[in-house]
N, C-alpha and C positions, 0 to 999 in steps of 0.2 A: 798316281801311277800312271807312267807311260804307255799308250795304246799303240800297238804296233798292226799294220795291214799288211800281207804280203801279198805279191801279183807276180805274173809272169811264166808261171809252169805251162805245161803242154805236152803233147806228145811229140818227140823226136826220133832221127833214125841215130843209131850206134855212129859216132863220128861227129855227131852235129853240135851245134853249138846252141846255147839258150841265156837268157839274162833275167833274173831275180831281181825285183824292186821291194823294198820296205820302206812305207812310209810312217814316222813317228807323228803322236797328236801334238807333242810340245818340243821346245827347243832341246837338242841333244849336245850342242855346242859344249864343249870342257864339262860334260856331265856324266856321261856314261860310255864303258866299254859294250859292243854290241858284237853279237855272232848269229851265223847261220847254222842251224841245226836240221837234222833229216831223220824220220822216222820210217823205215821199210816195214812191208807186213811181218808179223810175228818178230820184230826186232825192236830193240831199246833205241830210244830216242839218242843220238850220237853228234856230237861237236863237230862242225865240217869246216869252219873257218871263224877268225875272231879278229877284230879291229878295234883298238885303243882309239880315245878321244884324239890322237896326234896322228893316227894312222899306222901305226905298226900294226905288224898282222900275223897271223899264225894260222896253220893249215895242218887238216889232218893228212897223215901220210898217203892215204888213199886217193887225194883229191890234190895234192901238192903237184904245181906244175901244169895243171889243167884248168882249176879255178882260180878266181879273183875277187876278194872282197874289196869294197870300197866305201867311201861315205862321202856325203855333201851335206853338212852339218847347217850350213847357210838354208836348204830346203828341207831340212829334217829327214834324210833320204839315205838309206845304205842300199848297196847293191851287190849281187853276186853274178859274176859272169862266169859262165861254165863253157868249157870248150872240150873237144873229143871226147865226148860223153859216151860212158858205156852203159850196158843193161843194169850192171850192179848199182848204177846212181839212180835207178828208180827208187822214189820214195816221197812222202810229203815233207815240204822244207819249211820251215820255221825261222821267225828272227827273232831276237830276245835280248834283254840286256843282261850284264854279269847280275846285278843286283837282283832281278827277279828270278832269274834261274837258282841263284844262291839261297835265295829264301822259299824257293819253291813255289812262285808264283804261277798264275796261269798261262795257257798258251792260247793263242789266237787260232783262227781256221788254218792257217798255213795254206801253200799253194801246191798242187800235185806235178809232179815232173815224171813222166815214164818215157823211158828209153826202151825202143823197139823197132825191128825189122818187119 
């Protein structure tokens, strides 16, 4: 099973930018589609962005035009570039594979993103 570790979260002002990183324990080239998810207090975890093995992307309406998901298969890394951040983006962000999510697999520690003035 692929192990994923998120990093890059922090406190940022509204309108600011932040880049999240996700490191995989094994090769992901031609193997998995990956997604970034987030969970705010008292809210259900939701999909933010998804990227296939070939780089096709999908975004939630709430972040489209502001967030960009990308991957570097050679480095086993997935990224989420977040621009024009809003207070409602505040949440713990997680990365995971489609397979793990579909099977109800475990989630990692995630990384906290707080947008506040």
